[in-house]
PAVEXLUM-284398 format. One line per field, with one value per residue: residue in three letters; y, x, z of N, C-alpha, C in turn. Coordinates in pm, 1 decimal, decimal comma, padded with zeros to 6 digits, always signed. Example, Ala and Ser with C-alpha at 12.3 -4.5 7.8 and 13.67 -1.06 7.14 Angstrom:
BEGIN
rest: ALA	SER
n_Y: -00569,0	-00225,0
n_X: +01319,0	+01285,0
n_Z: +00780,0	+00708,0
ca_Y: -00450,0	-00106,0
ca_X: +01230,0	+01367,0
ca_Z: +00780,0	+00714,0
c_Y: -00330,0	+00003,0
c_X: +01320,0	+01290,0
c_Z: +00780,0	+00787,0
//
This chain:
BEGIN
rest: MET	SER	LEU	GLU	ARG	PRO	VAL	ALA	PRO	ASP	PRO	TYR	SER	LEU	LEU	PRO	ALA	VAL	ALA	SER	PHE	THR	VAL	SER	SER	ASP	ASP	VAL	SER	ASP	GLY	ASP	GLN	LEU	ALA	PRO	ASP	PHE	VAL	ALA	GLU	ALA	ALA	GLY	GLY	ALA	ASN	THR	SER	PRO	HIS	LEU	ALA	TRP	SER	GLY	ALA	PRO	ASP	GLY	THR	ARG	SER	TYR	VAL	VAL	THR	CYS	PHE	ASP	PRO	ASP	ALA	PRO	THR	PRO	SER	GLY	PHE	TRP	HIS	TRP	ALA	VAL	VAL	ASP	LEU	PRO	ALA	THR	THR	THR	SER	LEU	PRO	ARG	GLY	ALA	GLY	ALA	PRO	ASP	GLY	SER	GLY	LEU	PRO	TYR	PRO	ALA	PHE	SER	VAL	ARG	GLN	ASP	SER	GLY	SER	THR	GLY	TYR	PHE	GLY	ALA	ALA	PRO	PRO	GLN	GLY	ASP	MET	PRO	HIS	ARG	TYR	TYR	PHE	VAL	VAL	HIS	ALA	VAL	ASP	VAL	GLU	SER	LEU	GLY	VAL	ASP	ARG	ASP	ALA	SER	PRO	ALA	VAL	VAL	SER	PHE	ASN	LEU	ALA	PHE	HIS	THR	LEU	ALA	ARG	GLY	MET	VAL	VAL	PRO	VAL	PHE	SER	HIS
n_Y: -15278,8	-15214,6	-14903,6	-14978,0	-14839,7	-14694,5	-14679,7	-14391,7	-14188,2	-14107,7	-13800,0	-13595,4	-13670,4	-13573,6	-13298,2	-13028,2	-13171,7	-13143,2	-13119,2	-13330,9	-13417,2	-13606,8	-13733,5	-13846,7	-14021,9	-14117,4	-14217,9	-14307,7	-14487,3	-14538,8	-14738,1	-14873,4	-14955,9	-14691,4	-14630,9	-14662,8	-14431,1	-14187,8	-14172,2	-14055,8	-13977,7	-14024,0	-14244,0	-14425,6	-14382,0	-14171,8	-13930,8	-13770,3	-13575,9	-13712,0	-13742,9	-13576,4	-13569,7	-13422,9	-13340,3	-13220,8	-13048,1	-12817,2	-12559,9	-12188,4	-12241,3	-12102,5	-12123,0	-12378,1	-12596,2	-12794,1	-13104,8	-13300,4	-13551,3	-13708,1	-13900,3	-14065,7	-14080,9	-14094,6	-13888,2	-13650,9	-13467,5	-13570,9	-13552,5	-13341,0	-13388,9	-13190,9	-12888,2	-12679,5	-12391,4	-12148,2	-12259,3	-12163,4	-12171,5	-12270,8	-12481,1	-12828,1	-13049,6	-13191,4	-13246,6	-13556,3	-13507,5	-13212,8	-13106,3	-12953,4	-12859,7	-12583,8	-12491,5	-12497,5	-12662,5	-12594,1	-12396,9	-12047,9	-11836,5	-12032,2	-12205,7	-12351,7	-12434,0	-12469,3	-12774,9	-12997,3	-13153,2	-12947,9	-12834,7	-12644,5	-12788,8	-13099,0	-13388,1	-13686,7	-14029,3	-14137,9	-14343,2	-14459,2	-14735,7	-15024,0	-14989,8	-14971,8	-14962,1	-14659,4	-14410,8	-14146,4	-13895,0	-13803,0	-13477,6	-13281,9	-12976,3	-12760,9	-12463,6	-12157,1	-11871,1	-11664,3	-11661,4	-11804,5	-11655,0	-11682,1	-11671,5	-11785,2	-11851,5	-11953,0	-12206,7	-12566,6	-12631,3	-12375,0	-12334,7	-12516,8	-12442,7	-12190,8	-12315,6	-12437,9	-12230,8	-12173,7	-12435,6	-12536,8	-12792,5	-13149,2	-13365,1	-13660,5	-13877,5	-14182,0	-14354,1	-14594,4	-14655,3	-14870,2	-14990,0
n_X: -01879,1	-02170,7	-02381,8	-02622,0	-02944,1	-03212,7	-03422,9	-03425,1	-03726,6	-03868,3	-03736,4	-03843,5	-04143,1	-04197,4	-04248,8	-04486,0	-04723,3	-04642,1	-04672,6	-04553,8	-04294,9	-04107,3	-03766,2	-03517,4	-03208,7	-02902,6	-02700,1	-02755,2	-03014,3	-03301,6	-03309,7	-03061,3	-02722,0	-02503,8	-02257,0	-01898,3	-01791,7	-01988,8	-01920,3	-01733,7	-01394,1	-01237,0	-01386,1	-01323,8	-01381,3	-01504,8	-01588,8	-01790,9	-02023,9	-02366,4	-02550,1	-02837,5	-03188,3	-03474,5	-03829,9	-04151,4	-04256,7	-04470,6	-04646,6	-04558,8	-04297,7	-04022,5	-03732,6	-03513,9	-03397,7	-03151,2	-03048,6	-02902,4	-02917,2	-02838,3	-03018,4	-02965,6	-02715,5	-02522,5	-02584,7	-02802,4	-02913,9	-02906,9	-02687,1	-02609,4	-02519,3	-02477,5	-02590,6	-02737,9	-02842,0	-03092,8	-03084,2	-03210,6	-03519,8	-03512,3	-03359,2	-03329,9	-03172,3	-02877,0	-02530,0	-02302,6	-02067,1	-02121,3	-02140,1	-01876,2	-01616,1	-01568,8	-01792,5	-01843,3	-01978,5	-02208,4	-02478,6	-02549,3	-02728,3	-02690,3	-02545,8	-02338,3	-02406,3	-02212,4	-02189,3	-02216,4	-01936,7	-01791,8	-01689,4	-01730,6	-02003,8	-02037,9	-02033,2	-01946,0	-02075,8	-01998,3	-02068,3	-02013,4	-01748,8	-01903,5	-02156,5	-02500,4	-02689,7	-02725,8	-02951,5	-02970,6	-03088,8	-03133,8	-03278,9	-03487,6	-03586,3	-03904,9	-03927,2	-04128,8	-03961,0	-03761,0	-03482,2	-03373,1	-03304,3	-03078,4	-02732,1	-02382,9	-02255,0	-02480,6	-02590,7	-02689,6	-02913,1	-03027,2	-03091,8	-03287,2	-03522,3	-03596,4	-03681,6	-03910,6	-04117,2	-04129,7	-04140,4	-04318,9	-04304,2	-04165,1	-03955,8	-03729,2	-03485,6	-03379,6	-03101,0	-02866,3	-02624,0	-02351,4	-02046,5
n_Z: +05319,2	+05463,6	+05491,9	+05646,8	+05622,0	+05606,8	+05259,1	+05131,9	+05042,2	+04728,2	+04607,1	+04483,8	+04498,7	+04764,9	+04686,0	+04587,6	+04286,4	+03965,7	+03619,9	+03383,6	+03156,8	+02892,9	+02938,6	+02823,6	+02720,8	+02530,7	+02702,5	+02976,0	+03171,5	+03343,5	+03646,1	+03539,9	+03569,9	+03616,4	+03347,5	+03372,7	+03236,2	+03355,4	+03639,2	+03909,8	+03923,3	+04157,6	+04225,4	+03994,6	+03750,2	+03479,5	+03488,5	+03343,6	+03235,6	+03118,5	+02819,2	+02770,9	+02667,1	+02605,4	+02577,2	+02508,0	+02675,9	+02841,2	+02695,9	+02790,9	+02896,9	+02934,0	+03033,7	+03109,7	+03378,8	+03465,8	+03704,6	+03883,7	+04134,6	+04417,1	+04659,6	+04834,3	+04964,1	+05226,8	+05415,1	+05550,3	+05408,1	+05122,0	+04816,2	+04620,1	+04233,1	+04036,6	+03883,1	+03648,1	+03548,5	+03387,5	+03082,1	+02752,4	+02658,8	+02387,3	+02407,9	+02379,4	+02429,9	+02588,6	+02516,5	+02581,7	+02824,0	+02858,5	+03064,9	+03197,7	+03400,2	+03328,3	+03185,8	+02889,8	+02774,7	+02758,9	+02623,1	+02599,4	+02807,3	+03024,1	+03314,9	+03554,1	+03865,8	+04189,4	+04280,9	+04566,0	+04604,0	+04587,4	+04403,0	+04018,0	+03771,6	+03677,3	+03855,6	+03917,9	+04001,2	+04312,0	+04554,7	+04922,1	+04897,7	+04847,9	+04931,8	+04965,7	+04639,2	+04469,6	+04394,0	+04127,2	+04040,8	+03729,3	+03614,8	+03448,8	+03471,3	+03370,8	+03314,7	+03445,5	+03410,9	+03224,2	+03339,4	+03654,3	+03865,2	+04015,7	+04107,7	+04002,2	+04277,7	+04402,3	+04599,1	+04507,8	+04633,1	+04697,0	+04438,3	+04409,6	+04586,0	+04475,4	+04230,5	+04297,3	+04312,5	+04026,8	+03865,9	+03584,7	+03476,3	+03519,8	+03400,5	+03417,5	+03472,1	+03604,1	+03689,8	+03838,1	+04117,6	+04195,9	+04330,4
ca_Y: -15217,5	-15114,7	-14842,9	-15013,7	-14737,0	-14686,7	-14625,3	-14233,1	-14177,2	-14009,3	-13661,1	-13549,5	-13667,0	-13471,7	-13169,6	-13009,1	-13189,1	-13084,8	-13187,4	-13427,6	-13418,3	-13685,2	-13730,7	-13947,3	-14012,0	-14196,0	-14284,1	-14355,6	-14547,6	-14574,1	-14861,1	-14953,5	-14949,5	-14585,6	-14653,5	-14562,8	-14249,1	-14113,3	-14200,3	-13998,9	-14032,6	-14083,1	-14399,2	-14487,0	-14355,7	-14055,4	-13782,5	-13678,0	-13575,1	-13814,5	-13711,9	-13574,2	-13470,8	-13393,2	-13313,5	-13222,5	-12954,9	-12703,5	-12425,6	-12132,0	-12292,8	-11996,5	-12184,2	-12496,6	-12605,9	-12948,0	-13079,6	-13426,1	-13587,5	-13842,3	-13904,2	-14214,8	-14011,8	-14118,0	-13765,2	-13632,1	-13391,1	-13605,1	-13493,3	-13283,9	-13376,2	-13123,3	-12809,6	-12602,4	-12293,5	-12050,4	-12285,4	-12139,4	-12230,9	-12369,6	-12626,9	-12984,4	-13158,7	-13144,0	-13359,7	-13589,7	-13336,0	-13078,5	-13069,4	-12945,1	-12759,9	-12452,1	-12433,0	-12471,3	-12726,5	-12522,3	-12256,5	-11953,5	-11760,6	-12134,3	-12226,9	-12433,1	-12383,7	-12528,8	-12870,2	-13064,5	-13190,6	-12800,1	-12744,8	-12609,0	-12847,1	-13263,5	-13433,1	-13825,4	-14100,8	-14178,4	-14377,8	-14526,6	-14858,6	-15152,3	-14900,6	-15012,8	-14900,4	-14515,5	-14338,0	-14063,6	-13859,2	-13637,9	-13404,0	-13137,6	-12880,3	-12645,2	-12302,3	-12011,0	-11779,8	-11721,7	-11689,7	-11828,3	-11531,0	-11717,2	-11632,8	-11899,9	-11894,1	-12025,6	-12389,0	-12643,4	-12601,9	-12262,4	-12319,4	-12609,6	-12364,9	-12107,1	-12388,3	-12463,8	-12116,2	-12150,6	-12518,0	-12583,8	-12943,7	-13195,0	-13505,4	-13744,1	-14031,8	-14269,8	-14484,9	-14634,3	-14703,8	-14893,7	-15051,2
ca_X: -01952,4	-02329,7	-02421,1	-02732,4	-02995,1	-03350,0	-03425,6	-03490,6	-03840,0	-03847,8	-03718,0	-03966,6	-04252,4	-04217,4	-04280,9	-04588,4	-04714,7	-04631,8	-04691,5	-04438,8	-04266,9	-04018,6	-03643,9	-03424,3	-03072,3	-02837,6	-02592,9	-02824,8	-03135,4	-03434,2	-03267,6	-02957,8	-02594,7	-02417,7	-02121,8	-01779,3	-01814,1	-02037,2	-01847,9	-01652,7	-01250,1	-01190,8	-01437,9	-01279,4	-01441,8	-01417,7	-01649,0	-01807,0	-02198,9	-02431,1	-02629,5	-03002,9	-03292,4	-03634,4	-03969,7	-04305,7	-04280,1	-04567,0	-04643,1	-04517,0	-04179,7	-03924,0	-03610,3	-03482,3	-03307,2	-03119,9	-03009,3	-02874,2	-02939,8	-02836,7	-03087,6	-02905,4	-02584,7	-02548,4	-02604,3	-02957,5	-02948,6	-02861,6	-02605,6	-02617,2	-02424,4	-02480,6	-02717,8	-02763,8	-02968,3	-03101,5	-03098,2	-03266,8	-03624,2	-03531,7	-03257,1	-03411,2	-03046,1	-02721,7	-02452,7	-02244,3	-01987,1	-02201,6	-02144,0	-01723,0	-01631,5	-01570,8	-01893,0	-01783,0	-02047,8	-02336,5	-02560,4	-02547,4	-02671,2	-02681,4	-02428,8	-02343,7	-02352,8	-02087,5	-02211,0	-02171,2	-01818,8	-01726,7	-01650,2	-01860,4	-01971,7	-02111,7	-01935,1	-01976,4	-02146,6	-01901,3	-02092,9	-01911,6	-01729,7	-01970,7	-02273,2	-02636,2	-02717,6	-02728,4	-02986,9	-02896,1	-03187,6	-03147,6	-03427,1	-03497,6	-03749,1	-03948,4	-03954,1	-04195,0	-03910,9	-03603,2	-03393,8	-03413,4	-03268,4	-02944,9	-02590,2	-02302,9	-02257,7	-02591,1	-02604,0	-02822,9	-03050,0	-03101,8	-03172,1	-03427,2	-03606,2	-03637,8	-03748,8	-04050,0	-04204,4	-04118,8	-04165,1	-04421,6	-04329,8	-04022,3	-03905,2	-03593,5	-03435,1	-03274,9	-03027,5	-02812,6	-02457,5	-02301,6	-01912,1
ca_Z: +05457,4	+05440,1	+05595,1	+05708,6	+05638,7	+05478,5	+05118,9	+05102,7	+04925,5	+04569,2	+04652,4	+04398,2	+04550,5	+04848,9	+04673,0	+04531,4	+04216,4	+03860,1	+03511,7	+03338,7	+02992,0	+02865,3	+02928,1	+02745,1	+02668,6	+02463,9	+02795,1	+03084,7	+03180,7	+03467,8	+03673,4	+03479,2	+03652,1	+03527,4	+03319,4	+03431,1	+03193,7	+03448,0	+03762,0	+03937,8	+03910,7	+04254,8	+04201,2	+03909,2	+03640,1	+03391,6	+03534,8	+03224,9	+03218,1	+03015,3	+02708,7	+02804,3	+02582,7	+02652,8	+02480,5	+02546,0	+02793,6	+02839,8	+02650,8	+02880,0	+02932,1	+02908,8	+03006,0	+03195,7	+03498,1	+03474,5	+03806,7	+03926,3	+04303,4	+04502,2	+04799,1	+04906,3	+05028,2	+05381,4	+05480,1	+05589,9	+05283,9	+05014,7	+04779,6	+04468,0	+04159,5	+03914,1	+03918,1	+03540,1	+03543,5	+03297,8	+03001,0	+02712,4	+02623,6	+02262,7	+02459,0	+02408,4	+02484,6	+02645,1	+02484,3	+02694,9	+02873,4	+02898,4	+03229,4	+03223,1	+03439,6	+03269,5	+03136,1	+02771,0	+02690,7	+02773,4	+02560,9	+02648,4	+02926,0	+03079,2	+03371,7	+03637,0	+04030,0	+04254,6	+04346,1	+04680,6	+04583,5	+04627,0	+04259,5	+03946,0	+03662,0	+03692,5	+03949,4	+03883,8	+04111,9	+04369,9	+04657,5	+04943,7	+04839,3	+04935,9	+05016,5	+04884,4	+04538,2	+04510,9	+04242,0	+04060,1	+03920,8	+03667,1	+03618,9	+03338,9	+03509,7	+03279,6	+03403,0	+03393,4	+03406,0	+03147,0	+03440,5	+03758,6	+03927,7	+04109,7	+04057,5	+04012,6	+04391,1	+04490,8	+04625,0	+04453,2	+04764,7	+04699,2	+04298,9	+04429,0	+04674,3	+04370,1	+04135,4	+04374,0	+04252,5	+03900,3	+03789,6	+03534,4	+03476,5	+03514,8	+03359,6	+03468,4	+03411,0	+03715,1	+03692,5	+03972,8	+04100,6	+04326,1	+04356,0
c_Y: -15154,2	-15006,3	-14856,1	-14906,8	-14765,4	-14642,3	-14477,9	-14249,9	-14109,2	-13853,0	-13564,5	-13548,5	-13636,5	-13309,3	-13167,9	-13080,3	-13139,1	-13151,9	-13240,9	-13401,4	-13563,0	-13651,9	-13806,7	-13943,7	-14128,5	-14287,9	-14344,3	-14413,0	-14550,7	-14697,7	-14906,8	-14890,6	-14810,3	-14684,0	-14592,4	-14426,9	-14145,1	-14105,5	-14115,5	-14035,1	-14084,4	-14231,5	-14486,0	-14473,8	-14179,4	-13907,4	-13705,0	-13712,8	-13665,3	-13710,9	-13721,6	-13511,9	-13503,5	-13339,5	-13344,9	-13150,0	-12840,9	-12601,0	-12315,3	-12134,9	-12177,7	-12059,7	-12316,4	-12535,6	-12776,0	-12993,3	-13262,3	-13477,8	-13688,2	-13838,7	-14007,2	-14177,1	-14045,3	-13993,8	-13725,4	-13545,3	-13481,5	-13577,5	-13461,2	-13301,3	-13278,1	-13039,6	-12720,8	-12501,0	-12240,6	-12124,5	-12249,3	-12214,7	-12314,5	-12461,7	-12737,7	-13062,5	-13096,5	-13270,4	-13450,9	-13486,1	-13235,2	-13027,7	-13009,8	-12846,6	-12608,8	-12410,8	-12417,7	-12558,2	-12688,7	-12430,0	-12125,1	-11900,6	-11873,0	-12104,4	-12296,5	-12408,8	-12470,3	-12648,4	-12919,2	-13155,0	-13062,9	-12760,9	-12774,4	-12747,2	-13000,7	-13303,9	-13574,9	-13863,2	-14137,2	-14227,9	-14445,4	-14661,2	-14943,9	-15123,2	-14986,2	-14934,4	-14782,0	-14490,2	-14210,4	-13994,1	-13723,6	-13584,5	-13306,6	-13074,5	-12786,2	-12566,1	-12208,8	-11880,0	-11788,0	-11741,1	-11667,2	-11716,8	-11567,6	-11653,3	-11776,4	-11922,4	-11938,0	-12168,3	-12412,2	-12629,6	-12477,4	-12266,9	-12429,5	-12540,6	-12215,9	-12197,0	-12421,3	-12338,2	-12108,4	-12280,5	-12553,4	-12764,4	-13005,5	-13305,1	-13553,5	-13875,0	-14094,8	-14390,3	-14479,0	-14656,2	-14757,8	-14998,2	-15127,3
c_X: -02062,9	-02346,3	-02558,8	-02866,7	-03127,0	-03303,7	-03444,6	-03617,2	-03775,3	-03835,0	-03837,3	-04101,3	-04333,3	-04253,0	-04433,0	-04595,9	-04703,8	-04644,6	-04590,3	-04419,6	-04164,2	-03880,5	-03599,1	-03279,9	-03014,8	-02713,2	-02647,4	-02980,8	-03208,5	-03360,1	-03161,9	-02857,1	-02551,5	-02281,4	-02013,0	-01753,3	-01842,2	-02011,3	-01769,6	-01492,7	-01213,4	-01297,7	-01428,2	-01333,0	-01380,0	-01470,3	-01699,1	-01954,6	-02237,4	-02508,9	-02737,9	-03062,8	-03391,4	-03710,3	-04100,8	-04321,5	-04369,5	-04551,9	-04604,7	-04347,0	-04092,5	-03768,5	-03594,4	-03371,2	-03243,9	-03048,6	-02960,7	-02869,4	-02936,8	-02919,8	-03056,7	-02800,1	-02603,7	-02521,1	-02739,6	-03015,6	-02930,8	-02729,5	-02591,5	-02482,4	-02394,1	-02637,6	-02707,9	-02858,6	-02976,9	-03076,2	-03218,0	-03376,6	-03622,4	-03417,0	-03341,2	-03306,0	-02933,0	-02638,2	-02378,8	-02124,2	-01982,3	-02147,7	-01964,7	-01715,8	-01622,5	-01668,0	-01904,6	-01898,2	-02208,3	-02359,0	-02570,1	-02699,6	-02644,3	-02526,9	-02483,7	-02341,7	-02271,9	-02216,4	-02137,4	-02040,7	-01715,0	-01683,8	-01781,0	-01837,2	-02045,9	-01988,9	-02024,0	-02033,4	-02022,3	-01936,9	-02008,2	-01860,0	-01829,2	-02151,9	-02407,8	-02619,0	-02778,4	-02820,9	-02976,9	-03034,6	-03149,5	-03246,1	-03373,6	-03621,9	-03764,7	-03983,1	-04005,7	-04116,6	-03791,8	-03496,9	-03420,5	-03369,1	-03142,6	-02815,8	-02530,6	-02230,6	-02366,5	-02578,9	-02726,9	-02906,3	-03123,9	-03204,2	-03300,7	-03504,3	-03672,9	-03688,0	-03906,3	-04170,2	-04198,7	-04137,5	-04295,1	-04438,2	-04188,9	-04054,2	-03780,4	-03588,3	-03320,5	-03187,5	-02915,3	-02692,1	-02424,1	-02165,1	-01895,0
c_Z: +05389,4	+05554,9	+05680,3	+05733,3	+05547,2	+05334,5	+05130,5	+04974,5	+04781,3	+04616,5	+04595,6	+04470,4	+04679,7	+04811,0	+04548,4	+04380,5	+04079,2	+03752,7	+03480,2	+03208,1	+02994,8	+02860,1	+02909,3	+02748,8	+02662,4	+02567,1	+02926,4	+03078,2	+03298,5	+03493,5	+03649,1	+03578,3	+03536,9	+03492,8	+03398,6	+03354,2	+03301,3	+03589,0	+03796,7	+03927,5	+04032,2	+04257,1	+04096,2	+03764,8	+03573,7	+03418,1	+03459,9	+03243,9	+03135,0	+02943,7	+02777,0	+02716,5	+02616,0	+02514,8	+02556,2	+02665,5	+02778,9	+02793,6	+02787,0	+02965,7	+02838,4	+02952,4	+03093,0	+03260,9	+03492,5	+03627,9	+03804,4	+04092,9	+04335,7	+04609,3	+04864,0	+04936,9	+05166,2	+05472,4	+05468,5	+05463,9	+05140,0	+04960,3	+04612,3	+04393,7	+04081,2	+03941,1	+03789,3	+03546,0	+03402,1	+03134,5	+02915,0	+02691,1	+02509,0	+02266,9	+02425,1	+02426,9	+02540,8	+02571,4	+02589,3	+02682,9	+02881,8	+02989,2	+03295,4	+03306,5	+03432,1	+03205,5	+02971,3	+02661,5	+02713,9	+02699,1	+02651,3	+02698,3	+03013,6	+03196,0	+03486,7	+03791,1	+04076,8	+04343,9	+04482,3	+04705,0	+04626,5	+04490,6	+04164,0	+03847,4	+03754,7	+03769,4	+03941,0	+04010,0	+04190,6	+04539,8	+04758,1	+04918,1	+04931,0	+04978,1	+04886,4	+04742,9	+04537,2	+04381,3	+04227,3	+03954,2	+03901,2	+03600,4	+03530,7	+03408,7	+03421,6	+03348,7	+03362,3	+03352,7	+03289,5	+03237,4	+03611,3	+03901,4	+04058,9	+04017,0	+04036,8	+04186,1	+04445,0	+04475,7	+04528,8	+04535,2	+04736,1	+04538,6	+04328,7	+04486,2	+04538,0	+04268,8	+04180,0	+04319,7	+04137,6	+03784,6	+03724,7	+03506,7	+03525,6	+03467,3	+03415,1	+03421,9	+03540,2	+03741,7	+03808,0	+03987,1	+04234,9	+04309,3	+04474,7
//
């Protein structure tokens, strides 16, 4: 069953332009299908966050925010799968599984906010069965403040709103998933 809707634009093309830097992964690549490890349990996966690494952030970077967003979800607002805030500026990677619900895989003082499934931590891909391939924007945002000024109760939309005023640069990797 396809939901027959147009492909959403790159959500970051709708924001003011910022510099970019390199984001890479041992686990995911642009345009490649996500492996079952990174898919939600309800869709037959292990619900594990992928490894992410980055380099080349600009001078003045004081922290990072990592997000995962699906603009192809059948909602007007897409679907947030992960949002980690206040990663120290010395952080240049997150290991596979860093998105554990208890936050144990994150360096202090970083934390995850509740994503759109209602839980904390990474929530793997889970598009409707038979739907078009969904894009998963794993984005690392270089931020000009040590703390984004949100708490664990903030929504990813509030995190994104605050990022609009503090993002120096961003890099991303965008795999896909369908089943």
